[in-house]
N, C-alpha and C positions, 0 to 999 in steps of 0.2 A: 470444387466441388461439392455439390450440396449432400448434406447427408440426410435420410429420411429415415426420421425415428419410427419404428415399429410400436403399432398400437400396443396398450399394455391390456391384457388379458388376465380379467381379476378371476381367480380359483374360487371354484364353490366350496368352502371349508366342509368338511363331514358335519360339524355340529349343527351348522346352517341347515345342513340338507335334513337331518334329523328332527329340528325344530320346524321346518316345514311341511313334513312329512304329520307330525304330532299337529298341528295347527289344523292342517287337512281333515283329519279324522275325527280329533275331539268334538267337531259340531255336531256329529252323529249320535255322537253318546250322548251330550248336551241334549239333543232331540228327542233320545229314546228317554231321557230323565222325567218328560215334561209330563202334569198331570194331566189325567183321561177327563176330568171337569173341570171349567174356571170356581165349581163351586165347592171344590175337595182340594184346595189346593192349601201344600204346606208349603208355608216358607224354608222352612228348617229342612226340608228333606230336600226342596228345590235346588237349594244352595251347597248344602254338603254335597250333593253330588257333582256341583259344578267345580266345588274346591277340590273334590278329590279327583276329577278330571285334571283340572291344572296340574294339582300336586303332581300327578303320576306324570303329567309332560315333563313337569323339571325335572322328575328323579331321573326319568330317560336323557333328557340334556346332559344332565350334571354329568352322570354314568358316563354320557360317551365322550365328553369333554375329558371328563378326568383319566379315561384309558388313554386318548388320544395324545394328552399333555402328558402322562404318565412314559409313552412310549418314546416321547421325543425330549423327555427329559428334563420338561418345563415347569414341574409341579411338585414341588418342594415345599419346605418349611411351614411354617402356620397356615398359608394359605391351601397347600394342599391336603393339610388334614381337614382341614373346615370343609372344604368342596367334597372330600372323598366321605367325612361324618356326614353332611348333609344328604349326600346322592345316594349312600349304601347303608346307611342306620335312622336319621334323622326321618327324613319323607318315606321314605317304606315303610317304618312305624307308623306313622300318622296313617299312610293311606290302609292299610292292614286294618288298624282301629275303626276308620271313619267307612270303609268299605266292608267290615263285619256288621257295623251299625246298620248300613241301609240294606246289607242281605238281609239282617233280620227283620226289618219291617217289611222290605219287598217280598221277601217267602210267603208271606199271605196272599199274594194277589193272584187272582185268577192265571193271567199272563202266566206266571211264574210256576205255577201246577202243569198247564199244559204245555210250558217249553219241553219239561224232559219226562214227563207223564204221556209219552203217546198214546198209550191204550186207555187213558182215559180220555182221549180227545172225541169220543161219542158223548161222552156225559156233558161234556163243558157244551156241545152243540146243542144239546136236548136243554141244556138249562138258558144259554142263549139265545134258542131260536124262536120265534115271534109266535109260532103254532103249539109251543109245548104247553102241556096241561099238569105236568107232574107237580109235585110239590115244589122242586128246586127250580123249574120254569117260573112257577107263580110267584114266587118269594123274588125270582131275579125280577122278573115284568114289571111287578108294581113297588119294587126296588125297598121290600122292606128292609133288606141289608143293601147299606146303599156301596160297600164295596167290600171286597176279599170274602165273597160269596163261600167259595168253597172251602176257604179255614174257617169262619166264622160259624160253618155248619157243622165243620168236623172237628172242632177243636174244644175240650171241655173248658167250663168257666176260669178264671180266674189267671194266677202265676201256674197254678199245677197244670193248668190244660194246655198252656205256654208249652213251659218245657216238655211234658208229657209229647205235643205234638212233634216239636223239633226232633227232640231223641229218635221217633218211629219215623222222623221226616228224615237225617241222617241216615238209615238203614235202608230208606226205600230209594233214596238216592245212591246209594252204593250198589243196590240192586239192578238198579236201571242201567248203569253204566259197563257192569259187571256182566249184564245179560243174565242175571241169575234167578230173577224172578220168573213166575210160572204163571199160566195162563188156562183158564180166565182168573182174571185176577180177582181178590176178595179183599173183604176188609179185614183187619187184622185181628178183631172185636165185632159182635152185632152191635148195630148203632143202638145207642143209650138214650129214652127218652128224655134224661137229663139234659143233653143236648137240644132237644125241644125245649122242654119246660124252661130251659134258662132265660129263653125269651117270651115265652106264652105264658107261662102258669098265671103270672098278675094281672095279665091284660084283660081289658072289659070282655072282650071278644069272646076269650077262649072262658072265661066265667059263664056267660050267658049262655054257655049249651050245658043242659041239664047232666047230661051223662058225665061231662068233667065236673061236676061238682057231687055227683053221689058217690056217698062214703065209700063203699065199696069198688066202684071204679077208680076213684082218684087214688086208693090205695095200691090197685094193680097196676095203676099207670105210674104212681110215684117209685113202687117196686119193680119197675120193669118188668111185671109179669103178664101184662099186657103192650104190647107195642103200639105206638101212634099209627103206625102202618097200616095197622088192623081195622082200621076205620077210615084211614084217609087215603088220598091218591099215593101210588109210589112215589118213592124221590126222584128216581128217573124212569124215562119210557124211551130205552133204547131199542134200536131195531135189532129182531134176531138177527144172529149172523154178525153183530157188532161184536166189537172185544172186549172183554170185561165181563164179571157177574158183580159189578156192586148196584145197591139199592140204596 
């Protein structure tokens, strides 16, 4: 009598499933991390984003493997300690440090501002619109500022300006996600001429205007007694009825 052998059915282990899921979704993260222009490629940011993605993938795989192995009583001794340390302490710590660095850098992008400040979308549309004539639109169209236009114009010069912007930014994020902001939104303080002059004050184009070199007017501009907007177009020309009240 011939005994027919049953075909071997390979079971998919949870750790293999977790690996497959991570590998499926990680390309989307990597694609989102790509540069917007080939002329503004930052290799450090590019590869840091990818290393962070794969570190997170490895952390998830190790944690799932460790939990399953512990439940089965197979993870003991030095091997178990090493796996647990990598999955729960070392890799997550590296991910947090790298992630904070990337977030610190990318928090200055226009896309980041638009991602949570939905009330600011009309102003971003005005800046990026091909028919815009406000100061922000002119700067954007002529690429006077090659990137991070919102951040560059609304952040004071130097490390102090960066720290100040980040501190206020944390408060804005908290108010946004808790729904405690008020409309129409307003700038936390009047726009300072210093944020214009940090770029323009020494330029030949600015110095070629008689009003800019007049001692009285220059003193008023430098002291913020007369706003640059007094003579120039408003920063944004937002349609009536749109949300916000930022100039």
